[in-house]
C-alpha atoms as one frame of an Amber mdcrd trajectory, in Angstrom:
protein
  -1.589 -18.805  -1.999   2.091 -19.026  -2.908   4.233 -16.399  -1.162   7.385
 -15.134  -2.871   9.998 -12.854  -1.287  11.616 -10.943  -4.140  14.149  -8.914
  -2.152  15.014  -5.404  -3.316  14.011  -4.799  -6.930  13.505  -1.982  -9.406
   9.838  -1.074  -9.745   9.601  -1.364 -13.549  10.925  -4.924 -13.488   8.342
  -6.108 -10.962   5.448  -4.242 -12.556   6.205  -5.834 -15.916   6.345  -9.287
 -14.324   2.985  -8.721 -12.594   1.306  -7.772 -15.853   2.788 -10.773 -17.643
   1.725 -13.166 -14.866  -1.829 -11.794 -14.872  -2.160 -11.939 -18.655  -0.906
 -15.526 -18.802  -2.864 -17.027 -15.906  -5.960 -19.171 -16.350  -8.706 -20.527
 -14.112  -6.347 -23.131 -12.622  -3.423 -20.811 -11.865  -2.672 -20.582  -8.144
  -2.841 -17.161  -6.533   0.475 -15.632  -5.517   1.678 -12.951  -3.117   4.860
 -11.083  -3.988   6.703  -9.183  -1.260   9.303  -6.671  -2.366  11.318  -3.645
  -1.283  11.728  -1.153  -4.112  14.523   1.172  -5.035  13.356   4.822  -4.754
  10.594   5.609  -7.257   7.454   7.688  -7.623   4.544   5.882  -9.274   1.559
   7.589 -10.865  -1.880   6.004 -11.230  -3.682   5.745 -14.553  -5.752   8.884
 -13.856  -2.918  10.663 -12.064  -2.447  14.400 -12.427   1.005  15.830 -13.028
   0.154  18.721 -10.682   0.458  16.330  -7.729   4.164  15.798  -8.472   5.750
  18.870  -6.914   9.477  18.220  -7.293  10.549  14.702  -8.205  14.200  15.714
  -8.341  16.447  12.765  -9.124  13.809  10.142  -8.318  12.207   8.532 -11.365
   8.478   8.927 -11.986   6.818   5.848 -13.503   3.312   5.940 -14.971   1.357
   2.759 -14.227  -2.051   1.227 -14.953  -3.146   0.999 -11.313  -5.804   3.192
  -9.739  -5.054   6.210  -7.588  -2.698   9.151  -7.849   1.004   9.494  -7.085
   2.865   7.719  -4.284   6.438   6.919  -3.313   8.152   3.546  -2.870  11.584
   3.141  -1.367  13.834   1.215   1.008  12.265   0.513   4.383   8.793  -0.058
   2.930   7.128  -3.458   2.505   5.253  -3.616  -0.795   2.824  -6.521  -1.142
   1.415  -7.520  -4.508  -1.450 -10.040  -4.200  -2.032 -11.662  -7.588  -5.503
 -12.955  -6.881  -8.405 -14.401  -8.867 -11.353 -12.491  -7.389 -13.841 -14.655
  -9.252 -12.540 -17.708  -7.434 -12.841 -15.855  -4.108 -16.338 -14.719  -5.108
 -15.642 -11.094  -4.225 -15.523  -7.831  -6.132 -13.159  -4.868  -6.006 -14.746
  -3.031  -3.067 -14.537  -6.111  -0.840 -11.011  -6.829  -2.062  -9.820  -3.344
  -1.069 -11.509  -3.724   2.320  -9.613  -6.974   2.924  -6.268  -5.429   1.978
  -6.900  -2.599   4.411  -7.927  -5.069   7.106  -4.643  -6.926   6.707  -2.745
  -3.679   7.310  -4.902  -2.996  10.365  -4.082  -6.488  11.654  -0.352  -5.815
  11.378  -0.623  -2.481  13.160  -2.646  -4.028  15.957   0.100  -6.590  16.479
   2.527  -3.736  17.167   0.120  -1.912  19.502  -0.871   0.730  16.929  -4.473
   1.614  16.098  -5.104   2.130  12.409  -8.031   3.998  10.896  -9.871   4.186
   7.605 -10.892   7.526   6.102 -14.007   7.493   3.972 -13.348   7.810   0.220
  -9.568   7.822   0.810  -8.291   4.223   0.519  -5.401   3.277   2.753  -4.719
   3.190   6.472  -4.017   6.144   8.743  -2.868   6.635  12.337  -3.286   9.420
  14.871  -0.004  11.261  15.104  -0.502  12.339  18.724  -1.973   9.069  20.014
  -1.084   6.176  17.708  -2.027   3.526  20.257  -5.277   5.120  21.389  -8.588
   3.402  20.770 -10.903   6.400  20.602 -13.303   6.325  17.690 -12.183   8.481
  14.782 -14.719  11.292  14.337 -14.606  12.610  10.746 -13.799  16.299  10.319
 -15.788  17.549   7.336 -13.427  20.478   6.800 -10.257  18.377   6.990 -10.736
  14.576   7.041  -6.992  14.083   7.602  -6.684  16.411  10.615  -4.282  14.865
  13.113  -3.680  11.841  10.921  -0.752  10.453   8.960  -0.854   7.748   6.323
   1.113   4.584   6.982  -0.238   2.218   4.302  -1.250   3.091   0.738  -3.297
   1.080  -1.743  -3.337   1.067  -5.501  -4.855  -1.847  -7.374  -5.620  -2.973
 -10.882  -8.219  -5.612 -11.680  -8.316  -7.156 -15.151 -10.902  -9.847 -15.902
 -11.434 -10.095 -12.117  -7.729 -10.807 -11.564  -5.825  -8.378  -9.371  -2.338
  -6.976  -9.428  -0.499  -4.027  -7.861  -1.429  -3.825  -4.164  -0.397  -2.431
  -0.788   2.607  -0.459   0.491   3.322  -0.462   4.241   5.847   2.010   5.706
   8.283   0.437   8.159  11.460   2.518   8.552  11.887   4.885   5.626  13.370
   8.167   4.585  10.017   9.980   4.493  11.379  13.125   2.822  10.393  12.084
  -0.735   6.726  12.156   0.289   7.101  15.933   0.720   7.887  16.199  -3.010
   4.375  15.030  -3.952   0.768  15.348  -2.866   0.589  11.800  -1.470  -2.243
   9.901  -3.154  -3.421  13.217  -4.572  -4.047  14.950  -1.221  -2.187  18.212
  -0.712  -0.373  18.376   2.608  -1.205  14.801   3.621   1.271  13.660   6.275
   2.928  10.259   6.036   4.559   8.192   8.727   6.156   4.820   9.379   6.443
   2.390  12.267   9.807   3.803  13.331   8.341   7.309  13.666   5.623   5.822
  15.872   8.205   4.315  18.223   8.037   0.766  16.868  11.420  -0.889  16.317
  10.566  -3.542  13.747  12.644  -5.017  10.958  11.532  -5.184   7.338  11.490
  -8.981   7.352   9.335  -9.178  10.470   6.767  -6.761   9.078   6.775  -8.534
   5.715   6.120 -11.882   7.417   3.269 -10.464   9.486   1.723  -8.732   6.487
   1.989 -11.892   4.388   0.279 -13.936   7.107  -2.515 -11.370   7.401  -3.054
 -11.154   3.650  -3.106 -14.925   3.194  -5.669 -15.182   5.979  -7.836 -12.303
   4.732  -7.773 -13.533   1.124  -8.534 -17.180   1.877
């Protein structure tokens, strides 16, 4: 897999390039991983509901063809776009999503943070009161996000078994824009980043660790 560090870029520019790369690739095209830090933007999934955008204010809202609802991208967040031929890996979408989540869990573990999955809610979550604890997460039927905050969000698109869009991992952000939306379509869902969990990590270090984990998990 070829890894490309794109620096800080506008979302529309990178999304257009992903679609063009995916449309042009063939069976011999090498997989790529793009790592980028976006300027502030809200992005809405293909089935997204406008009701989940509470007050965008001066931040642009971009409608995309990925799955999922609305999320926020901005400085201090590592966004990873694996452009992968799933047919060549002999996996399907469910396994692909699992591997993306596992890569995020790997990165968190390296910083002493325990990540969790929540059933039917793709992404990775942490316990706000005990981010390094190893107790098993017991689902709360009334509120599956009780005591949790989201640190990594997923939104993917697969066309002809070729993936684009991907994974956003919060490092050291201004988290206020997340309060202007229902993150990923869940009202009141808390979000967090490594800095809020007491981890002093730079964007480049997290990007390198996430790239290593994704390359390993998608081999």
